Backbone as JSON, one array per atom type, in Angstrom:
{
  "sequence": "MSRRRGVAAVGLYRQAAEAGNAGGMSYLAFMYASGRGGLARDDAQVLVWYRRAAAAGDEQAIQELARRGIR",
  "N": [[1.69, 16.65, -25.44], [3.12, 15.39, -28.27], [1.69, 12.99, -30.81], [3.41, 11.33, -31.74], [5.76, 11.45, -29.79], [4.11, 10.32, -27.61], [3.32, 7.62, -28.35], [6.12, 6.77, -28.29], [6.45, 7.19, -25.71], [4.73, 5.3, -24.45], [5.58, 2.94, -25.24], [8.42, 2.95, -23.53], [7.4, 3.33, -21.06], [6.04, 0.81, -20.91], [8.13, -1.3, -21.21], [9.37, -0.64, -18.81], [7.53, -1.24, -16.76], [6.98, -3.79, -17.55], [9.38, -4.76, -16.65], [9.21, -4.47, -13.94], [9.01, -2.12, -12.99], [7.44, 0.0, -10.76], [6.5, 2.7, -11.19], [6.59, 3.0, -13.66], [4.34, 1.23, -14.48], [2.54, 2.5, -13.5], [2.05, 5.08, -15.14], [2.0, 3.62, -17.23], [-0.67, 2.58, -17.02], [-2.07, 5.1, -16.52], [-1.9, 6.08, -19.4], [-3.44, 4.18, -20.61], [-6.1, 5.03, -19.41], [-6.28, 7.24, -20.15], [-6.24, 7.09, -23.36], [-4.0, 7.88, -24.84], [-0.96, 8.17, -26.75], [-1.31, 6.47, -28.72], [-2.89, 4.48, -27.54], [-5.8, 2.69, -27.33], [-8.79, 3.65, -25.15], [-8.88, 1.67, -22.37], [-10.53, 0.24, -20.16], [-10.05, -2.33, -18.59], [-7.38, -2.93, -18.5], [-6.29, -0.73, -17.64], [-7.31, -0.95, -14.98], [-5.5, -3.39, -14.61], [-2.84, -2.69, -14.43], [-2.8, -0.44, -12.67], [-3.68, -1.74, -10.67], [-1.09, -3.54, -10.04], [0.79, -1.81, -10.0], [-0.05, -0.57, -7.4], [0.28, -2.73, -5.69], [2.96, -3.04, -5.95], [3.54, -0.8, -4.39], [3.49, 1.65, -5.36], [2.47, 5.01, -4.79], [1.13, 6.79, -6.13], [-0.74, 5.03, -7.71], [-2.17, 3.77, -5.84], [-3.58, 5.65, -4.78], [-5.08, 6.64, -6.8], [-6.67, 3.97, -7.23], [-8.07, 4.03, -5.09], [-9.49, 6.56, -5.26], [-11.16, 5.69, -7.35], [-12.76, 3.94, -6.04], [-12.0, 1.32, -5.75], [-10.04, -1.47, -4.31]],
  "CA": [[2.62, 15.76, -26.14], [2.68, 14.88, -29.78], [1.28, 11.48, -31.08], [4.63, 10.27, -32.01], [5.91, 11.7, -28.44], [3.3, 9.43, -26.48], [3.62, 6.59, -28.5], [7.46, 6.54, -27.75], [6.53, 7.02, -23.96], [3.82, 4.07, -24.03], [6.68, 1.88, -25.26], [9.23, 2.89, -22.5], [6.54, 2.73, -19.88], [5.55, -0.75, -21.09], [9.43, -1.96, -21.03], [9.8, 0.02, -17.21], [6.33, -1.92, -16.04], [7.16, -5.12, -17.37], [10.8, -5.09, -15.78], [8.87, -4.42, -12.52], [9.23, -0.87, -12.27], [6.12, 0.48, -10.04], [6.11, 4.11, -11.68], [6.27, 2.69, -15.37], [3.28, 0.39, -14.22], [1.44, 3.67, -13.03], [2.23, 5.62, -16.11], [1.31, 2.88, -18.42], [-2.33, 2.59, -16.62], [-2.53, 6.65, -17.03], [-1.97, 6.39, -20.77], [-4.67, 3.53, -21.22], [-6.94, 5.67, -19.15], [-6.45, 8.65, -21.26], [-6.42, 6.95, -24.45], [-2.93, 8.71, -25.2], [0.04, 7.25, -27.16], [-1.78, 5.74, -29.89], [-3.56, 3.44, -27.08], [-7.33, 2.92, -27.13], [-8.92, 3.87, -23.63], [-9.17, 0.45, -21.97], [-10.55, 0.18, -18.51], [-9.48, -3.58, -17.87], [-5.78, -2.45, -18.45], [-6.0, 0.44, -16.52], [-7.22, -1.83, -13.45], [-4.55, -4.41, -14.46], [-1.68, -1.84, -14.29], [-2.84, 0.3, -11.42], [-3.27, -2.84, -9.21], [0.26, -4.2, -10.1], [1.62, -0.5, -9.3], [-0.26, -0.36, -6.3], [1.05, -3.77, -5.03], [4.66, -2.6, -6.01], [3.85, 0.19, -3.46], [3.34, 3.01, -6.04], [1.3, 5.92, -3.86], [-0.32, 7.49, -7.2], [-1.79, 3.96, -8.07], [-2.93, 3.37, -4.55], [-4.57, 6.82, -4.69], [-6.03, 6.25, -7.94], [-7.61, 2.96, -7.33], [-9.05, 4.56, -4.04], [-10.61, 7.39, -5.94], [-12.29, 4.91, -8.2], [-13.37, 2.91, -4.98], [-11.32, -0.3, -5.87], [-9.19, -1.75, -3.26]],
  "C": [[2.04, 15.5, -27.26], [2.12, 13.36, -29.58], [2.36, 10.66, -31.04], [5.48, 10.28, -30.68], [5.26, 10.43, -27.59], [3.38, 8.25, -27.0], [5.01, 6.13, -28.44], [7.41, 6.37, -26.01], [5.8, 5.85, -23.73], [5.31, 2.88, -24.11], [8.02, 1.69, -24.21], [8.54, 2.86, -21.06], [6.29, 1.45, -19.94], [6.93, -1.39, -20.91], [9.62, -1.47, -19.39], [8.69, -1.07, -16.59], [6.63, -3.48, -16.05], [8.48, -5.74, -16.57], [10.39, -5.01, -14.15], [8.81, -3.13, -12.0], [7.55, -0.1, -12.0], [5.42, 1.9, -11.03], [5.78, 3.94, -13.11], [4.59, 1.97, -15.29], [2.04, 1.64, -14.12], [1.03, 4.67, -14.29], [1.52, 5.0, -17.17], [-0.4, 2.91, -18.3], [-2.67, 4.11, -17.16], [-2.69, 6.52, -18.56], [-3.13, 5.27, -21.4], [-5.89, 4.39, -20.56], [-7.48, 6.82, -19.48], [-6.51, 8.58, -22.76], [-5.18, 7.71, -25.11], [-1.8, 7.72, -25.65], [-0.07, 6.54, -28.09], [-2.47, 4.35, -29.04], [-5.09, 3.84, -27.09], [-7.9, 3.22, -25.43], [-9.5, 2.29, -23.22], [-9.26, 0.08, -20.34], [-10.01, -1.1, -17.76], [-7.9, -3.47, -17.89], [-5.54, -1.59, -17.79], [-5.87, -0.24, -15.09], [-5.79, -2.82, -13.23], [-3.19, -3.68, -14.13], [-1.48, -1.09, -13.09], [-2.52, -0.75, -10.5], [-1.58, -3.48, -9.2], [1.03, -2.87, -9.32], [1.36, -0.48, -8.0], [0.47, -1.53, -5.3], [2.47, -3.77, -4.95], [4.87, -1.47, -5.15], [3.82, 1.62, -4.17], [1.92, 3.97, -5.31], [0.32, 6.36, -4.78], [-1.17, 6.43, -7.48], [-2.62, 3.61, -6.81], [-3.98, 4.33, -4.45], [-5.81, 6.8, -5.75], [-7.08, 5.32, -7.77], [-8.7, 3.49, -6.1], [-10.0, 5.34, -4.44], [-11.52, 6.65, -6.83], [-13.04, 3.78, -7.28], [-13.19, 1.54, -5.25], [-10.26, -0.28, -4.78], [-8.11, -2.55, -3.89]]
}
């Protein structure tokens, strides 16, 4: 993914996440975890968004939190 596309993706994921979309929350967490889309790696934001996504029922977020040893 090019940097420009990554930045655009982050904007869309953030809009979806803030609208309550669990998939958007999970993808936004991934972008923070990987430092893509113009975002700096930020473990605090990773946890915020994976926890919100998991609470909304996103299976990927639930698995990622479990992989990290976090409930």
